[in-house]
ZAGU-823352 format. One line per 10 residues: number of its first residue (from 0); their letters; for each residue x, y, z of N, C-alpha, C, O, CB. Coordinates in nm, 2 decimals, padded with zeros to 4 digits. Each point is the difference from the previous one (the first is absolute). Glycine has a CB too. Layout:
NUM> a> X:Y:Z:X:Y:Z:X:Y:Z:X:Y:Z:X:Y:Z; ... .
END
This chain:
0> mppyrlqtll> 05.93:09.37:08.51:00.04:-00.01:-00.06:00.14:00.07:-00.08:-00.02:00.10:-00.06:-00.20:-00.19:00.13; 00.33:00.03:-00.07:00.08:00.13:-00.02:00.03:00.00:-00.15:-00.02:-00.11:-00.06:00.14:00.12:00.29; -00.08:00.12:-00.28:-00.02:-00.01:-00.15:00.10:-00.12:-00.05:00.07:-00.07:00.08:-00.12:00.34:-00.11; 00.05:-00.28:-00.09:00.05:-00.05:-00.10:00.11:00.10:-00.04:-00.02:00.11:-00.05:-00.18:-00.24:00.00; 00.37:00.05:00.07:00.07:00.05:-00.06:00.04:00.04:-00.17:00.06:00.10:-00.05:-00.04:-00.19:00.28; -00.08:-00.01:-00.28:00.02:-00.05:-00.15:-00.10:00.08:-00.06:00.04:00.04:-00.11:00.05:-00.29:00.13; -00.21:00.30:00.01:-00.08:00.09:-00.04:00.04:00.08:-00.10:-00.09:00.02:-00.08:00.01:-00.04:00.27; 00.17:00.08:-00.22:00.06:00.07:-00.08:00.01:-00.05:-00.11:-00.06:00.04:-00.10:00.16:00.04:00.24; -00.03:-00.20:-00.12:00.03:-00.05:-00.18:-00.11:-00.10:00.00:00.00:-00.07:-00.10:00.30:00.08:00.05; -00.41:-00.05:00.17:-00.11:-00.07:-00.09:-00.07:00.11:-00.08:-00.07:-00.02:-00.11:00.03:-00.19:00.28 .
10> emretaeeea> 00.05:00.35:-00.10:-00.07:00.10:-00.13:00.05:00.04:-00.10:-00.04:00.09:-00.07:-00.05:-00.01:00.19; 00.25:-00.15:-00.13:00.09:00.04:-00.14:-00.07:-00.07:-00.09:-00.07:00.03:-00.09:00.32:00.00:00.17; -00.20:-00.19:00.01:-00.05:-00.13:-00.10:-00.17:00.06:-00.04:-00.01:00.01:-00.12:00.17:-00.27:00.28; -00.26:00.30:-00.09:-00.09:-00.02:-00.09:-00.05:00.16:-00.09:-00.09:00.05:-00.06:00.02:-00.27:00.24; 00.19:00.22:-00.15:-00.05:00.16:-00.12:00.05:-00.03:-00.12:-00.06:00.02:-00.10:00.09:00.18:00.26; 00.12:-00.27:-00.14:00.08:-00.07:-00.11:-00.07:-00.14:-00.09:00.02:-00.04:-00.11:00.19:00.14:00.27; -00.30:-00.15:-00.05:-00.14:-00.07:-00.12:-00.07:00.03:-00.02:-00.09:-00.09:-00.01:00.09:-00.03:00.03; -00.04:00.24:-00.05:-00.09:00.06:-00.06:00.08:00.09:-00.12:-00.03:-00.03:-00.12:-00.13:00.03:00.35; 00.20:00.05:-00.22:00.12:00.04:-00.12:-00.01:-00.10:-00.09:-00.04:00.01:-00.11:00.21:00.09:00.24; -00.12:-00.22:-00.06:00.05:-00.09:-00.09:-00.14:-00.05:-00.10:00.02:-00.05:-00.11:00.19:-00.03:00.30 .
20> kqafsealra> -00.32:00.10:-00.14:-00.14:-00.06:-00.03:00.01:00.10:-00.08:00.00:-00.04:-00.12:-00.15:-00.07:00.31; 00.16:00.28:-00.17:-00.09:00.04:-00.11:00.11:00.04:-00.14:-00.04:00.07:-00.09:-00.18:00.04:00.30; 00.34:-00.16:-00.22:00.16:00.02:-00.08:-00.09:-00.18:-00.06:00.03:00.00:-00.12:00.28:00.19:00.32; -00.36:-00.27:-00.18:-00.03:-00.14:-00.05:-00.12:00.06:-00.10:-00.01:00.01:-00.13:00.08:-00.20:00.37; -00.17:00.23:-00.10:-00.07:00.12:-00.13:-00.04:00.03:-00.11:-00.08:-00.04:-00.08:00.14:00.07:00.16; 00.04:00.10:-00.08:00.04:00.06:-00.06:00.05:-00.11:-00.14:-00.05:00.01:-00.11:00.09:00.18:00.34; 00.05:-00.28:-00.17:00.10:-00.07:-00.15:-00.14:-00.06:-00.07:-00.01:00.02:-00.12:00.30:-00.12:00.23; -00.39:00.04:-00.05:-00.07:-00.03:-00.06:-00.11:00.08:-00.08:-00.05:-00.06:-00.10:00.14:-00.08:00.25; -00.10:00.24:-00.12:-00.05:00.10:-00.11:00.08:00.01:-00.11:-00.04:-00.04:-00.11:-00.04:00.16:00.27; 00.18:-00.07:-00.12:00.10:00.01:-00.13:00.04:-00.14:-00.10:00.02:00.01:-00.12:00.10:00.18:00.29 .
30> lakeqealkk> -00.13:-00.29:-00.10:00.00:-00.12:-00.09:-00.13:-00.02:-00.06:00.00:-00.07:-00.10:00.16:-00.04:00.23; -00.26:00.17:-00.09:-00.14:-00.05:-00.07:-00.02:00.13:-00.09:-00.09:00.02:-00.08:-00.04:-00.19:00.29; 00.23:00.26:-00.19:-00.03:00.14:-00.11:00.13:-00.05:-00.11:00.00:00.06:-00.10:-00.10:00.20:00.29; 00.19:-00.35:-00.17:00.07:-00.02:-00.12:-00.05:-00.14:-00.05:00.04:-00.05:-00.10:00.17:00.20:00.18; -00.30:-00.20:-00.01:-00.03:-00.09:-00.11:-00.13:00.01:-00.06:-00.03:-00.09:-00.08:00.18:-00.06:00.18; -00.23:00.24:-00.08:-00.09:00.08:-00.08:00.03:00.04:-00.08:-00.09:-00.02:-00.09:00.02:00.05:00.20; 00.17:00.04:-00.15:00.12:00.01:-00.10:00.01:-00.06:-00.10:-00.03:00.03:-00.12:00.14:00.01:00.27; -00.05:-00.14:-00.10:00.02:-00.09:-00.06:-00.08:-00.03:-00.07:00.01:00.03:-00.12:00.10:-00.07:00.25; -00.23:-00.05:-00.08:-00.10:-00.01:-00.04:-00.05:00.06:-00.16:-00.01:-00.07:-00.10:00.01:00.05:00.36; -00.04:00.21:-00.23:-00.06:00.10:-00.06:00.14:00.01:-00.15:-00.02:00.03:-00.12:-00.14:00.11:00.41 .
40> leedlerrkv> 00.29:-00.18:-00.24:00.10:-00.02:-00.14:-00.03:-00.10:-00.10:-00.02:00.01:-00.12:00.21:00.05:00.25; -00.22:-00.18:-00.03:-00.05:-00.16:-00.12:-00.09:00.03:-00.04:00.01:-00.02:-00.12:00.03:-00.15:00.20; -00.18:00.25:-00.02:-00.05:-00.01:-00.09:00.01:00.09:-00.08:-00.06:-00.02:-00.11:-00.03:-00.11:00.22; 00.15:00.25:-00.09:-00.03:00.09:-00.13:00.11:-00.07:-00.14:-00.02:00.03:-00.11:-00.05:00.24:00.30; 00.18:-00.38:-00.13:00.06:-00.09:-00.15:-00.09:-00.09:-00.05:00.03:-00.08:-00.09:00.20:00.06:00.16; -00.33:00.02:-00.01:-00.13:-00.12:-00.05:-00.06:00.09:-00.07:00.00:-00.03:-00.13:-00.05:-00.13:00.32; -00.03:00.29:-00.13:-00.03:00.08:-00.10:00.03:00.08:-00.11:-00.09:00.04:-00.08:00.04:-00.09:00.23; 00.22:00.07:-00.17:00.06:00.02:-00.11:00.00:-00.08:-00.08:-00.04:00.03:-00.12:00.13:00.06:00.22; -00.03:-00.26:-00.06:-00.05:-00.09:-00.10:-00.10:-00.04:-00.13:00.01:-00.02:-00.12:00.07:00.00:00.30; -00.19:00.02:-00.07:-00.12:00.04:-00.06:-00.06:00.08:-00.09:-00.06:-00.03:-00.11:00.07:-00.03:00.27 .
50> erkqkvqaym> 00.01:00.16:-00.11:00.02:00.13:-00.10:00.08:-00.03:-00.10:-00.05:-00.02:-00.11:00.02:00.19:00.27; 00.15:-00.18:-00.14:00.12:-00.03:-00.10:-00.07:-00.07:-00.14:00.01:00.05:-00.12:00.18:-00.12:00.34; -00.24:-00.03:-00.19:-00.04:-00.09:-00.07:-00.11:00.05:-00.11:00.00:00.01:-00.12:00.07:-00.17:00.32; -00.19:00.23:-00.07:-00.08:00.02:-00.08:00.03:00.15:-00.12:-00.06:00.03:-00.10:-00.09:-00.19:00.31; 00.24:00.22:-00.14:00.05:00.15:-00.08:00.06:-00.06:-00.13:-00.04:00.05:-00.11:00.13:00.11:00.34; 00.02:-00.29:-00.22:00.01:-00.05:-00.13:-00.07:-00.09:-00.12:00.03:-00.01:-00.12:00.11:00.07:00.25; -00.28:-00.14:-00.05:-00.07:00.00:-00.09:-00.08:00.15:-00.06:00.03:00.04:-00.11:-00.03:-00.29:00.23; -00.03:00.28:-00.08:-00.07:00.18:-00.04:00.09:00.04:-00.10:-00.03:00.00:-00.12:-00.05:00.09:00.37; 00.18:-00.07:-00.20:00.11:00.06:-00.08:00.04:-00.10:-00.14:00.06:00.05:-00.10:00.03:00.06:00.35; -00.12:-00.23:-00.25:00.03:-00.13:-00.08:-00.16:00.06:-00.11:00.01:00.04:-00.12:00.14:-00.29:00.35 .
60> eevmkrgvfa> -00.27:00.25:-00.14:-00.05:00.00:-00.11:-00.07:00.13:-00.04:-00.12:00.01:-00.04:00.12:-00.25:00.07; 00.07:00.31:-00.01:00.04:00.19:-00.07:00.07:-00.02:-00.17:-00.03:00.03:-00.11:00.14:00.09:00.41; -00.01:-00.18:-00.20:00.10:-00.03:-00.14:-00.13:-00.12:-00.14:-00.04:00.00:-00.12:00.36:-00.01:00.35; -00.32:-00.07:-00.12:-00.09:-00.08:-00.13:-00.07:00.05:-00.09:-00.03:-00.04:-00.12:00.00:-00.08:00.25; 00.01:00.25:-00.06:-00.17:00.08:-00.09:00.10:00.08:-00.10:-00.03:00.01:-00.12:-00.21:00.06:00.36; 00.34:-00.02:-00.20:00.03:00.12:-00.11:00.11:-00.12:-00.09:00.04:00.04:-00.11:-00.06:00.26:00.27; 00.06:-00.44:-00.10:00.10:-00.07:-00.13:00.11:00.03:00.08:00.04:00.09:00.07:-00.13:-00.05:-00.33; 00.13:-00.15:00.23:00.12:-00.09:00.09:00.13:00.08:-00.06:00.03:-00.02:-00.12:-00.15:-00.26:00.14; 00.18:00.36:00.05:00.14:00.10:-00.04:00.11:-00.04:00.06:-00.02:-00.02:00.12:-00.10:00.21:-00.13; 00.23:-00.21:-00.03:00.10:00.00:00.06:00.07:00.12:00.17:00.06:-00.02:00.10:-00.07:-00.09:-00.39 .
70> tgmtqmnrfe> -00.04:00.22:00.23:00.01:00.12:00.07:-00.14:-00.06:00.12:00.03:-00.01:00.12:00.09:00.23:-00.35; -00.22:-00.24:00.20:-00.10:-00.09:00.10:00.09:-00.05:00.07:00.07:00.06:00.07:-00.25:-00.13:-00.19; 00.17:-00.08:00.10:00.07:-00.09:00.09:00.12:00.10:00.07:-00.02:00.01:00.12:-00.03:-00.24:-00.27; 00.13:00.27:00.12:00.11:00.09:00.07:-00.05:-00.02:00.10:00.01:-00.08:00.09:00.09:00.24:-00.22; -00.19:-00.03:00.10:-00.09:00.14:00.10:-00.02:-00.17:00.07:00.09:-00.05:00.06:-00.26:00.36:-00.21; 00.05:-00.37:00.14:-00.03:-00.11:00.14:00.08:-00.03:00.05:-00.02:00.00:00.12:-00.10:-00.09:-00.18; 00.26:00.06:00.00:00.09:-00.07:00.08:00.07:00.06:00.08:00.05:-00.06:00.09:-00.05:-00.06:-00.22; 00.00:00.25:00.10:00.07:00.11:00.10:-00.07:00.04:00.06:00.05:00.11:00.03:00.08:-00.04:-00.12; -00.25:-00.08:00.14:-00.13:00.02:00.08:-00.03:-00.11:00.10:-00.04:00.02:00.11:-00.06:00.10:-00.30; 00.11:-00.23:00.15:00.02:-00.15:00.06:00.11:-00.01:00.09:-00.01:-00.06:00.10:-00.09:-00.04:-00.29 .
80> aklkddeaqv> 00.20:00.17:00.14:00.17:-00.02:00.06:-00.03:00.07:00.11:00.02:-00.05:00.11:00.17:00.06:-00.32; -00.27:00.13:00.20:00.06:00.11:00.09:-00.13:-00.06:00.12:00.02:00.03:00.12:00.10:00.23:-00.32; -00.22:-00.32:00.16:-00.10:-00.03:00.10:00.10:-00.14:00.09:00.01:-00.01:00.13:-00.29:00.09:-00.31; 00.32:-00.13:00.12:00.10:-00.09:00.07:00.08:00.00:00.13:00.00:-00.06:00.10:00.01:00.05:-00.30; 00.08:00.17:00.11:00.04:00.04:00.08:-00.03:00.11:00.12:00.09:00.04:00.08:00.00:-00.14:-00.26; -00.21:00.13:00.19:-00.04:00.03:00.10:-00.07:-00.13:00.10:-00.03:00.01:00.12:00.01:00.23:-00.26; 00.00:-00.34:00.06:-00.05:-00.09:00.10:00.15:-00.09:00.08:00.02:-00.04:00.11:-00.29:00.02:-00.28; 00.34:00.02:00.09:00.19:-00.03:00.08:00.01:00.14:00.13:00.02:-00.03:00.12:00.17:-00.07:-00.44; -00.20:00.22:00.29:00.04:00.10:00.08:-00.15:-00.06:00.15:00.02:00.00:00.13:00.10:00.26:-00.39; -00.20:-00.29:00.20:-00.07:-00.03:00.14:00.02:-00.14:00.06:-00.04:-00.04:00.11:-00.13:00.19:-00.17 .
90> gldierqket> 00.22:-00.19:-00.02:00.06:-00.14:00.04:00.13:00.06:00.12:-00.01:00.04:00.11:-00.04:-00.19:-00.39; 00.12:00.12:00.22:00.12:00.11:00.09:-00.05:00.04:00.13:00.04:-00.06:00.10:00.03:00.18:-00.31; -00.16:-00.01:00.21:-00.08:00.08:00.09:-00.10:-00.10:00.12:-00.03:00.04:00.12:00.03:00.15:-00.35; -00.04:-00.31:00.17:-00.05:-00.09:00.10:00.11:-00.10:00.02:-00.05:-00.09:00.07:-00.21:00.12:-00.14; 00.41:-00.07:00.04:00.12:-00.05:00.08:00.05:00.08:00.04:00.11:-00.05:00.05:-00.07:-00.10:-00.13; -00.05:00.32:00.10:00.04:00.06:00.14:-00.09:-00.04:00.13:00.02:-00.04:00.11:00.08:00.24:-00.25; -00.22:-00.18:00.08:-00.07:00.01:00.13:-00.04:-00.12:00.03:-00.07:00.01:00.10:00.02:00.19:-00.11; 00.05:-00.34:-00.04:00.05:-00.11:00.05:00.15:-00.08:00.15:00.02:-00.09:00.08:-00.14:00.14:-00.36; 00.16:00.10:00.22:00.14:00.01:00.09:-00.01:00.08:00.13:00.06:-00.02:00.10:00.07:00.03:-00.32; -00.25:00.11:00.20:-00.03:00.11:00.07:-00.11:-00.10:00.12:-00.01:00.02:00.12:00.04:00.20:-00.36 .
100> vrqaelvveq> -00.09:-00.31:00.16:-00.10:-00.08:00.07:00.09:-00.10:00.14:-00.02:-00.02:00.12:-00.16:00.02:-00.40; 00.27:-00.03:00.19:00.06:-00.12:00.07:00.07:00.04:00.14:-00.02:-00.06:00.11:00.06:-00.05:-00.35; 00.07:00.27:00.20:00.07:00.07:00.09:-00.16:00.00:00.10:00.00:-00.05:00.11:00.25:00.22:-00.28; -00.36:-00.11:00.12:-00.10:00.02:00.12:-00.01:-00.16:00.12:00.03:-00.03:00.11:-00.20:00.20:-00.32; 00.13:-00.21:00.11:-00.02:-00.14:00.10:00.11:00.00:00.06:-00.01:00.00:00.12:-00.12:-00.15:-00.26; 00.30:00.15:00.08:00.11:-00.05:00.13:-00.04:00.15:00.15:00.00:-00.01:00.12:00.29:-00.12:-00.37; -00.32:00.23:00.18:-00.04:00.07:00.14:-00.12:00.01:00.05:-00.04:00.10:00.05:00.18:00.01:-00.10; -00.21:-00.24:00.03:-00.10:-00.04:00.10:-00.01:-00.10:00.07:-00.07:-00.03:00.10:-00.03:00.13:-00.21; 00.19:-00.16:00.03:00.04:-00.10:00.11:00.11:-00.01:00.10:-00.01:-00.09:00.09:-00.08:00.02:-00.24; 00.19:00.16:00.14:00.04:00.11:00.03:00.01:00.05:00.18:00.07:-00.01:00.10:-00.16:00.04:-00.37 .
110> rraemaeaak> -00.06:00.03:00.21:-00.10:00.10:00.10:-00.07:-00.09:00.09:-00.04:00.03:00.11:00.00:00.16:-00.29; 00.01:-00.33:00.12:-00.04:-00.12:00.08:00.06:-00.04:00.08:-00.06:00.00:00.11:-00.03:-00.05:-00.23; 00.22:-00.01:00.10:00.08:-00.02:00.09:00.04:00.12:00.14:00.02:-00.02:00.12:00.05:-00.15:-00.34; -00.07:00.26:00.15:00.03:00.14:00.12:-00.14:00.00:00.10:00.00:00.01:00.13:00.15:00.19:-00.33; -00.24:-00.20:00.11:-00.10:00.00:00.12:-00.01:-00.18:00.10:-00.06:-00.02:00.11:-00.10:00.24:-00.30; 00.21:-00.29:00.15:-00.03:-00.10:00.07:00.13:00.00:00.07:00.00:-00.07:00.09:-00.18:-00.06:-00.23; 00.27:00.20:00.12:00.13:-00.03:00.08:-00.05:00.13:00.12:00.06:-00.01:00.11:00.15:-00.09:-00.33; -00.27:00.16:00.20:-00.07:00.12:00.04:-00.10:-00.06:00.14:-00.01:00.03:00.12:00.02:00.10:-00.41; -00.07:-00.20:00.23:-00.11:-00.08:00.12:00.04:-00.07:00.09:-00.03:00.01:00.12:-00.11:-00.03:-00.25; 00.23:-00.09:00.03:00.09:-00.02:00.10:00.05:00.02:00.13:-00.04:-00.04:00.11:00.06:00.04:-00.27 .
120> dkkaiekhke> 00.04:00.07:00.13:00.08:00.15:00.12:-00.10:00.00:00.07:00.01:-00.07:00.10:00.11:00.25:-00.23; -00.23:-00.11:00.10:-00.09:00.07:00.10:-00.09:-00.12:00.05:-00.10:00.02:00.07:00.10:00.23:-00.19; 00.06:-00.38:00.09:-00.10:-00.07:00.04:00.07:-00.09:00.14:-00.05:-00.05:00.10:-00.06:00.05:-00.38; 00.26:00.01:00.24:00.12:-00.06:00.10:00.00:00.12:00.15:00.00:-00.01:00.12:00.18:-00.10:-00.38; -00.19:00.21:00.18:-00.08:00.10:00.13:-00.11:-00.02:00.10:00.00:-00.02:00.12:00.06:00.14:-00.27; -00.16:-00.12:00.03:-00.16:00.00:00.10:00.06:-00.14:00.06:-00.03:00.00:00.12:-00.23:00.11:-00.29; 00.33:-00.22:00.14:00.02:-00.12:00.11:00.04:00.02:00.09:-00.05:-00.06:00.10:00.07:-00.05:-00.21; 00.12:00.21:00.11:00.06:00.07:00.04:-00.07:00.01:00.20:-00.01:-00.05:00.12:00.08:00.17:-00.44; -00.09:-00.01:00.20:-00.13:00.05:00.15:-00.13:-00.08:00.04:-00.07:00.05:00.09:00.12:00.19:-00.15; -00.09:-00.35:-00.01:-00.10:-00.05:00.08:00.08:-00.07:00.14:-00.03:-00.01:00.12:-00.15:-00.03:-00.35 .
130> nwkkdvkkqa> 00.29:00.00:00.15:00.10:-00.13:00.12:00.03:00.10:00.15:00.02:-00.06:00.10:00.16:-00.10:-00.35; -00.17:00.31:00.24:00.07:00.05:00.07:-00.16:00.02:00.08:-00.01:-00.05:00.11:00.28:00.15:-00.26; -00.33:-00.06:00.10:-00.14:00.01:00.12:-00.06:-00.11:00.05:-00.07:00.01:00.10:00.01:00.17:-00.19; 00.08:-00.28:00.04:00.03:-00.15:00.05:00.09:-00.02:00.17:-00.01:-00.04:00.11:00.03:-00.01:-00.41; 00.05:00.11:00.21:00.12:00.01:00.06:00.01:00.09:00.17:00.04:-00.03:00.12:00.02:00.03:-00.41; -00.13:00.10:00.22:-00.03:00.12:00.12:-00.15:-00.04:00.04:-00.05:00.10:00.06:00.20:00.11:-00.16; -00.21:-00.28:00.10:-00.13:-00.08:00.06:00.06:-00.09:00.15:-00.02:00.02:00.12:-00.10:-00.06:-00.41; 00.19:-00.03:00.22:00.04:-00.12:00.07:00.07:00.05:00.13:-00.04:-00.05:00.11:00.08:-00.09:-00.34; 00.06:00.24:00.22:00.09:00.05:00.06:-00.12:00.07:00.11:00.01:-00.01:00.12:00.21:00.02:-00.33; -00.31:00.07:00.15:-00.09:00.05:00.09:-00.07:-00.08:00.13:-00.01:00.05:00.11:-00.02:00.08:-00.32 .
140> qdredmqgee> -00.02:-00.27:00.15:-00.10:-00.09:00.05:00.14:-00.08:00.14:-00.01:-00.01:00.12:-00.22:-00.03:-00.41; 00.35:00.00:00.17:00.06:-00.01:00.16:00.10:00.11:00.09:00.04:-00.01:00.11:-00.06:-00.22:-00.19; 00.03:00.29:00.02:00.02:00.14:00.10:-00.17:-00.02:00.11:00.01:-00.01:00.12:00.17:00.24:-00.36; -00.32:-00.23:00.19:-00.10:00.02:00.04:00.00:-00.13:00.12:00.00:00.01:00.12:-00.10:00.13:-00.36; 00.12:-00.26:00.15:00.01:-00.14:00.12:00.10:00.02:00.07:-00.02:-00.06:00.11:-00.06:-00.13:-00.24; 00.20:00.25:00.14:00.12:-00.04:00.12:-00.07:00.14:00.13:-00.01:-00.01:00.12:00.32:-00.09:-00.33; -00.35:00.21:00.13:-00.07:00.07:00.12:-00.08:-00.10:00.10:00.01:00.01:00.12:-00.03:00.19:-00.29; -00.08:-00.30:00.08:-00.11:-00.03:00.05:00.05:-00.11:00.09:-00.06:-00.04:00.10:-00.09:00.13:-00.28; 00.26:-00.16:00.12:00.10:-00.09:00.12:00.05:00.03:00.10:00.00:-00.09:00.09:00.05:00.02:-00.21; 00.01:00.22:00.16:00.05:00.04:00.03:-00.11:00.09:00.15:00.02:00.01:00.12:00.17:-00.06:-00.38 .
150> vgnalhlarq> -00.29:00.08:00.17:-00.12:00.01:00.10:-00.09:-00.11:00.11:-00.06:00.02:00.10:00.07:00.13:-00.28; 00.02:-00.25:00.08:-00.04:-00.16:00.04:00.08:-00.06:00.11:-00.05:-00.08:00.08:-00.01:00.04:-00.31; 00.22:00.10:00.25:00.06:-00.07:00.04:00.01:00.11:00.18:00.03:-00.04:00.12:00.10:-00.12:-00.41; -00.16:00.28:00.25:00.04:00.08:00.09:-00.13:00.00:00.13:00.01:00.03:00.12:00.15:00.11:-00.32; -00.30:-00.19:00.07:-00.09:-00.06:00.16:00.03:-00.13:00.02:-00.02:-00.03:00.12:-00.17:00.15:-00.14; 00.24:-00.21:-00.07:00.08:-00.06:00.13:00.05:-00.03:00.08:-00.04:-00.05:00.11:00.03:00.06:-00.16; 00.09:00.03:00.02:00.13:00.00:00.14:-00.05:00.11:00.10:00.04:00.00:00.12:00.19:-00.05:-00.28; -00.33:00.17:00.12:-00.07:00.07:00.12:-00.16:-00.07:00.04:-00.06:00.06:00.08:00.19:00.18:-00.16; -00.19:-00.37:00.04:-00.04:-00.15:00.07:00.07:-00.02:00.11:-00.03:00.02:00.11:-00.03:-00.12:-00.31; 00.16:00.07:00.16:00.09:-00.12:00.06:00.03:00.03:00.11:-00.02:-00.06:00.10:00.12:00.00:-00.28 .
160> rkg> -00.04:00.20:00.17:00.06:00.11:00.09:-00.12:00.04:00.14:00.06:00.01:00.11:00.09:00.10:-00.36; -00.24:-00.10:00.25:-00.15:-00.04:00.01:00.02:-00.12:00.11:00.04:00.02:00.11:-00.14:00.05:-00.38; 00.07:-00.17:00.23:-00.07:-00.13:00.01:00.13:-00.12:00.03:-00.03:-00.12:00.01:-00.19:00.22:-00.21 .
END
């Protein structure tokens, strides 16, 4: 069988498909990493809210033991405001991380599309090669049949001349 003239292209398409699969896999890993970071931030925020309530309650109890003073209440309010500011900062971090996750999801979808396109391109060349092989086999069979007919005709003519 003659060599397939598009073998180099097929190999290039196979390489491109493998690279696309690898890029998709890396994008999935990056997305999982970003989602994990988001989850940790959300857990941190929840933990901070619970701790703030506990700290404010403990501070309130301490102030009550010593007696209610205006300065104690002011300090408690400032302390609670500081904790709320910290929570707000974590909330902003969460929003930024959500955007990072959205971007990672877009990259995953882009890589998925690239992978599908590379697979489709490779499949097209494979189909072409398959059809080419069928054609080569058919041509070889046709040549063989033609040679058989020629031999048969030659034998037939030789018998007619003798007889």
